[in-house]
Wavefront OBJ file of the C-alpha trace (Angstrom):
o trace
v -62.038 187.370 -88.601
v -58.854 186.557 -90.463
v -55.865 184.356 -89.735
v -55.435 180.726 -88.843
v -57.775 179.366 -86.194
v -56.570 176.548 -83.998
v -58.185 174.542 -81.244
v -57.624 171.642 -78.871
v -54.125 170.241 -78.601
v -52.885 172.332 -81.513
v -52.565 175.392 -79.281
v -51.024 178.123 -81.455
v -50.041 175.679 -84.198
v -51.546 175.661 -87.657
v -50.617 171.979 -88.194
v -50.681 168.936 -85.929
v -47.324 167.418 -85.089
v -46.363 163.768 -85.392
v -44.779 162.225 -82.307
v -41.293 160.992 -83.138
v -38.154 159.676 -81.489
v -35.604 160.196 -84.243
v -31.970 161.241 -83.954
v -31.223 164.453 -85.780
v -28.745 167.254 -86.043
v -28.816 170.974 -85.452
v -26.435 173.426 -87.095
v -25.950 176.868 -85.562
v -23.459 179.630 -86.229
v -20.147 178.251 -85.021
v -21.292 174.832 -83.853
v -23.359 171.791 -84.579
v -25.033 169.380 -82.185
v -26.823 166.080 -82.111
v -30.419 166.228 -81.001
v -33.484 164.084 -80.528
v -36.517 165.025 -82.616
v -39.502 164.573 -80.312
v -42.168 165.717 -82.750
v -42.360 167.152 -86.234
v -44.827 168.673 -88.691
v -44.439 170.382 -92.027
v -44.185 173.707 -90.161
v -41.778 172.895 -87.314
v -40.472 170.521 -84.678
v -39.559 170.058 -81.035
v -35.984 169.043 -80.247
v -34.241 167.767 -77.124
v -30.523 168.483 -76.829
v -27.796 169.136 -74.268
v -27.156 172.734 -75.283
v -30.236 174.304 -76.885
v -29.880 177.362 -79.124
v -30.713 180.836 -77.908
v -34.246 182.079 -78.381
v -34.572 183.590 -81.859
v -31.481 181.831 -83.234
v -31.492 180.778 -86.872
v -30.879 177.035 -87.072
v -30.610 174.292 -89.656
v -32.392 171.115 -88.576
v -31.345 167.801 -90.138
v -33.699 164.862 -89.745
v -32.605 161.870 -91.783
v -32.404 163.202 -95.374
v -34.579 166.257 -94.705
v -33.035 169.640 -93.946
v -34.974 172.702 -92.866
v -33.875 176.210 -92.003
v -35.795 177.672 -89.105
v -35.946 179.803 -85.977
v -35.876 178.733 -82.332
v -39.207 180.116 -81.100
v -39.037 178.758 -77.525
v -36.296 177.257 -75.362
v -36.590 175.587 -71.931
v -35.383 172.574 -69.948
v -33.078 171.171 -72.645
v -35.728 171.439 -75.351
v -36.544 173.933 -78.058
v -39.279 174.530 -80.590
v -38.302 175.386 -84.145
v -40.536 176.979 -86.748
v -39.373 176.203 -90.286
v -38.873 179.060 -92.750
v -40.501 176.895 -95.450
v -42.720 173.888 -94.779
v -41.257 170.436 -95.262
v -42.325 168.791 -98.484
v -45.112 166.225 -98.017
v -42.785 163.467 -99.289
v -40.230 164.372 -96.581
v -42.849 164.143 -93.853
v -44.138 160.860 -95.332
v -40.599 159.428 -95.135
v -40.264 160.535 -91.513
v -43.631 158.944 -90.729
v -42.433 155.669 -92.288
v -39.278 155.789 -90.141
v -41.336 156.378 -86.980
v -43.737 153.550 -87.845
v -41.036 151.065 -88.982
v -37.970 151.575 -86.757
v -36.693 147.989 -87.139
v -36.838 148.060 -90.922
v -35.257 151.497 -90.968
v -32.344 150.262 -88.822
v -31.849 147.292 -91.184
v -31.768 149.679 -94.173
v -29.137 151.836 -92.459
v -26.974 148.795 -91.706
v -27.349 147.475 -95.253
v -26.268 150.835 -96.678
v -23.314 151.072 -94.307
v -22.065 147.562 -95.101
v -22.496 148.154 -98.845
v -20.082 151.085 -98.601
v -17.397 148.840 -97.065
v -17.694 146.120 -99.719
l 1 2 3 4 5 6 7 8 9 10 11 12 13 14 15 16 17 18 19 20 21 22 23 24 25 26 27 28 29 30 31 32 33 34 35 36 37 38 39 40 41 42 43 44 45 46 47 48 49 50 51 52 53 54 55 56 57 58 59 60 61 62 63 64 65 66 67 68 69 70 71 72 73 74 75 76 77 78 79 80 81 82 83 84 85 86 87 88 89 90 91 92 93 94 95 96 97 98 99 100 101 102 103 104 105 106 107 108 109 110 111 112 113 114 115 116 117 118 119
C-alpha cells in the first residue's frame, strides 16, 4: 500500500493542525479580504471570512509575516479550507505557535512597533 495513511482526528490530512485565533488576510484575483485563521499546519489552514473564495480558487493567505499560496479545497458556512502549494517553513509555524500561546505579549510587541514608527 502506498500513499499517506491518516487516522483519528486527522481525517484526510497528512499533518495535524494547530488551533488558532489569529487575524489574517486573503488575496484573490481582483479582491482581498480580512479573515480569521481558525487552524493552521505546514500544509494548510481553515479560514473564517464574510465572503469565502470559490471552490478551487487560487488564493494567497497572509498570517502575520507568513505568506502562502494555496487552493481553496472546501467552502461552506463562511469558512474555507486551504491547501498550501508549498508547506510553511518550520520557523514560520513556530512563530505562529508563539503568537497563539502568547497573545498578550504579541499585542504588546505590535503596539511597541507601531509607536516606534511614529517617533
